[in-house]
C-alpha positions, -999 to 999 in steps of 0.1 A, spaced: 60 -287 -241 32 -265 -228 20 -232 -242 37 -211 -216 70 -231 -217 71 -231 -254 66 -193 -256 93 -187 -230 116 -210 -249 110 -192 -282 115 -159 -265 149 -170 -252 160 -179 -286 148 -147 -301 165 -126 -273 197 -144 -279 198 -158 -244 226 -185 -241 227 -216 -220 242 -209 -186 227 -173 -185 208 -183 -154 241 -184 -134 247 -148 -146 212 -138 -136 217 -153 -102 250 -133 -97 233 -100 -108 204 -108 -85 227 -115 -56 247 -83 -61 216 -62 -64 202 -77 -32 234 -69 -13 234 -34 -25 199 -28 -14 207 -44 20 236 -19 25 213 9 16 186 -2 40 212 -3 68 221 33 62 184 42 63 180 24 96 210 41 111 196 75 99 163 67 118 183 61 150 179 24 149 203 -4 154 201 -28 125 216 -56 147 189 -54 173 164 -83 175 136 -76 150 158 -56 126 186 -82 120 169 -95 89 151 -63 78 177 -53 52 173 -87 35 135 -86 38 133 -52 22 156 -62 -5 136 -92 -14 104 -73 -12 116 -46 -35 132 -70 -60 100 -90 -60 78 -59 -63 97 -46 -94 103 -80 -111 85 -65 -142 117 -50 -153 131 -84 -158 100 -98 -177 90 -95 -213 54 -95 -226 62 -116 -256 74 -144 -233 39 -144 -219 16 -141 -250 38 -160 -275 21 -193 -281 -9 -183 -259 -32 -175 -288 -58 -202 -295 -80 -205 -326 -117 -197 -320 -142 -193 -348 -165 -163 -348 -202 -163 -358 -209 -180 -391 -236 -154 -398 -226 -120 -412 -249 -104 -386 -236 -100 -350 -202 -105 -334 -189 -133 -312 -160 -156 -305 -127 -149 -322 -142 -122 -346 -153 -90 -331 -167 -103 -298 -159 -84 -266 -139 -103 -239 -136 -87 -205 -116 -98 -175 -126 -77 -143 -113 -71 -108 -77 -80 -112 -60 -71 -79 -25 -57 -83 0 -37 -64 26 -13 -77 52 10 -64 47 48 -69 75 63 -89 71 96 -71 76 84 -36 85 46 -37 54 37 -16 32 9 -28 -3 16 -42 -31 -8 -48 -47 -14 -82 -79 -30 -94 -75 -36 -130 -102 -43 -157 -91 -53 -191 -112 -58 -223 -102 -67 -258 -119 -76 -291 -103 -106 -307 -95 -106 -344 -82 -132 -369 -103 -159 -352 -78 -161 -323 -84 -156 -286 -58 -151 -258 -57 -173 -228 -75 -154 -201 -49 -157 -174 -24 -139 -198 -43 -107 -195 -37 -107 -158 0 -117 -163 6 -89 -188 -10 -64 -165 12 -77 -136 44 -72 -156 39 -35 -158 25 -32 -124 57 -47 -110 77 -16 -120 78 19 -106 47 34 -119 21 62 -123 -15 51 -129 -21 67 -163 13 54 -175 5 19 -161 -29 19 -180 -13 31 -212 16 5 -210 -8 -25 -204 -31 -13 -233 -2 -8 -257 15 -41 -248 -16 -61 -254 -25 -43 -286 9 -48 -301 14 -82 -287 -18 -101 -298 -29 -78 -326 -66 -76 -316 -92 -52 -330 -89 -31 -299 -79 -31 -262 -95 -11 -233 -80 -8 -197 -96 8 -167 -76 11 -134 -90 20 -100 -60 30 -78 -55 38 -42 -24 56 -28 -14 60 9 -18 95 22 15 112 27 18 134 59 43 161 59 73 153 82 68 167 116 31 170 114 9 150 135 -10 123 117 -33 107 108 -55 137 99 -88 125 109 -106 149 85 -91 128 57 -97 94 73 -125 69 70 -129 43 97 -140 19 71 -112 -8 69 -95 -9 36 -103 27 27 -87 45 55 -63 73 45 -61 65 8 -61 88 -21 -82 73 -49 -82 78 -87 -96 62 -118 -78 62 -152 -85 44 -185 -67 38 -218 -80 25 -252 -66 15 -285 -81 4 -318 -118 2 -318 -117 17 -282 -99 49 -293 -133 66 -295 -144 70 -259 -180 76 -269 -181 46 -292 -203 15 -290 -174 -7 -278 -166 15 -248 -203 16 -239 -204 -22 -239 -172 -25 -218 -184 1 -193 -217 -16 -190 -200 -49 -181 -180 -31 -155 -211 -15 -140 -225 -49 -134 -197 -53 -109 -204 -19 -94 -177 0 -113 -193 31 -126 -166 49 -146 -189 78 -157 -198 85 -121 -162 83 -108 -144 99 -137 -149 133 -123 -127 123 -94 -98 113 -116 -67 132 -108 -38 141 -130 -5 124 -126 10 155 -111 -14 155 -81 -21 118 -78 8 112 -54 3 130 -21 40 134 -18 39 160 -46 28 185 -19 65 185 -9 74 199 -43 76 236 -49 54 251 -77 70 275 -101 55 303 -122 47 282 -153 24 259 -133 49 230 -133 67 216 -103 104 220 -96 118 187 -84 152 202 -82 140 221 -52 137 187 -34 174 181 -39 183 216 -27 162 211 4 180 178 10 214 195 11 204 214 42 193 184 61 227 174 73 251 146 65 228 118 79 198 127 58 221 133 27 235 98 31 199 85 34 188 102 2 219 87 -15 209 53 -1 175 56 -17 191 65 -50 213 35 -47 182 14 -42 167 28 -74 198 18 -94 197 -17 -79 162 -21 -91 173 -13 -127 161 23 -127 179 56 -133 176 80 -103 182 109 -128 152 100 -149 129 131 -148 101 114 -129 124 100 -103 146 130 -95 126 139 -63 117 104 -53 145 98 -28 137 130 -10 99 122 -9 105 87 3 127 100 30 101 125 42 77 95 47 103 75 65 113 104 88 78 102 104 91 71 121 124 84 133 134 69 168 134 95 195 139 95 232 112 121 240 88 111 267 52 109 260 32 140 267 -5 135 274 -17 171 270 0 180 303 -13 149 321 15 131 338 13 93 346 -5 88 380 -10 60 404 -43 41 403 -73 62 417 -79 45 449 -107 50 475 -101 41 512 -129 21 527 -125 11 564 -88 20 563 -81 -3 533 -74 8 498 -99 -6 472 -110 2 437 -146 11 427 -146 9 390 -182 1 382 -185 19 348 -170 7 316 -160 33 291 -149 28 255 -134 49 227 -137 32 194 -123 35 159 -92 56 167 -73 57 133 -36 52 132 -6 47 109 27 29 116 56 14 98 64 -23 99 99 -28 111 102 -61 93 97 -47 57 97 -9 61 62 -9 47 32 9 63 3 -7 82 -27 12 92 -61 7 107 -83 15 137 -78 9 175 -104 4 202 -99 11 239 -122 -1 267 -115 6 304 -132 6 338 -132 38 358 -146 51 391 -183 60 390 -187 97 386 -152 103 374 -146 121 341 -137 97 312 -104 99 296 -104 124 268 -103 109 234 -77 134 223 -53 120 250 -59 84 238 -52 97 202 -20 112 215 -9 79 230 -17 60 198 1 86 177 32 84 200 36 47 196 25 45 160 52 69 148 80 43 152 92 13 135 67 -12 150 50 -45 149 13 -47 157 16 -70 187 41 -46 204 19 -15 195 -11 -31 211 8 -40 243 25 -6 247 -8 13 243 -25 -9 268 3 -6 294 5 32 290 -33 38 295 -33 15 325 -2 31 341 -12 67 333 -48 65 344 -48 37 369 -75 18 350 -81 -18 340 -80 -17 302 -85 -37 270 -71 -27 236 -80 -41 202 -61 -32 171 -74 -39 136 -49 -33 108 -41 -37 71 -5 -45 65 9 -35 31 36 -62 35 7 -88 34 -6 -75 1 23 -60 -19 48 -88 -17 47 -124 -30 17 -136 -10 -5 -107 -22 -34 -114 2 -55 -85 -9 -83 -78 16 -65 -95 45 -64 -78 79 -49 -86 113 -64 -81 148 -46 -81 181 -58 -78 217 -42 -68 250 -60 -71 283 -51 -59 318 -69 -62 351 -105 -73 352 -106 -78 314 -82 -106 318 -102 -125 345 -138 -115 337 -151 -131 304 -183 -111 307 -165 -77 308 -144 -88 278 -174 -100 258 -193 -68 266 -164 -46 252 -160 -68 221 -198 -66 215 -196 -27 216 -168 -29 189 -190 -52 168 -220 -29 172 -200 1 161 -190 -17 129 -226 -27 122 -239 9 127 -211 24 106 -199 46 134 
């Protein structure tokens, strides 16, 4: 029997798990999934959507599976991972120096993880660095460091709490001389409901960093308790080789209170703390529909194994709802700063209508946010628009294009539809031949089982000359490429 299997088996015996318990686990899992599906249907109804329409039929199940997968850490035990995964390794024979299983530093860097924020239920990205000093001439299988970190990441979390839990679990589980954990975390920005977003003053067009709040936290135990000690210096030096400069970035570290942008929805009170009860009071004024939605989110928390009344979770349903309501379906017509859709701008030559669009204009790196209708998870990125217009005519104002992007982004969407809708609207409203390129990062691609961190998706829509003239298409794509190279 392998190390992992043997450890898991021993853990089952110790925990008193009986044969046939897997059937009970499957029943509990099935009931929890159904409960989450029912709650998601209430959320979709509150957003004005029809959960039976094509594209949303399987959304409740997808969301349930994603949430259960993303919080599987509640159903895992560290001892099942580390038990039997310690291996004998002698240290230095000489009394001078440290190495191997006696006092030598072991560091595993750049562990890409995803967790769910306990304040707002949105995913946040984590890059984890773990170091430990073996003792007793034993070392831990390196993959187990990643697996232990993942157990705690797959729970509703706060960055500092996550770092402390990983550190404590390893220190108590493998009894080393010390453990150090450094986490770099990125959280999606949280616009207030009803406000136009994204706020470009807070956005970077650099893919992967757009619209994220960043923080850095660390935790130490044993020989790492002294932050100015030699072991910390060695650990940080090994991180610096990878470009992680903790001393430089530590000044940017935020407290747990202000880490999550949704906390701006909470109401400060005189003692400097935040009243989450105010969130519940506000929700009572939002009508029966939103009250039902808040109750649905609370039901989801219970189905994940959490207590919605836990101090850190009291305001979570309200905060998550405020994010979700940015994507409420509405029947309002698009308003282009007073510009109404017009027919193509035609010139008459010799009594015949003809177009004279000799100039190609482009607007690049327009940021956007949207919400994937398949998993109710955000996707975000930049959008590029190219079009031909009549020589001498005034180009389309960038603010108008931003309004169009915002209008179609603030819905439950898929990237392919978003690209098409923007292209068709620009073409119809301004009578131009148009090409649209959308580059996006999908949280559902990196926070669920496949966890393809760093992946991105590009889609294209072409109308008019761009669909028949390869040279025009290549010219626009080159302008997009040049803007990336120059960092515009």
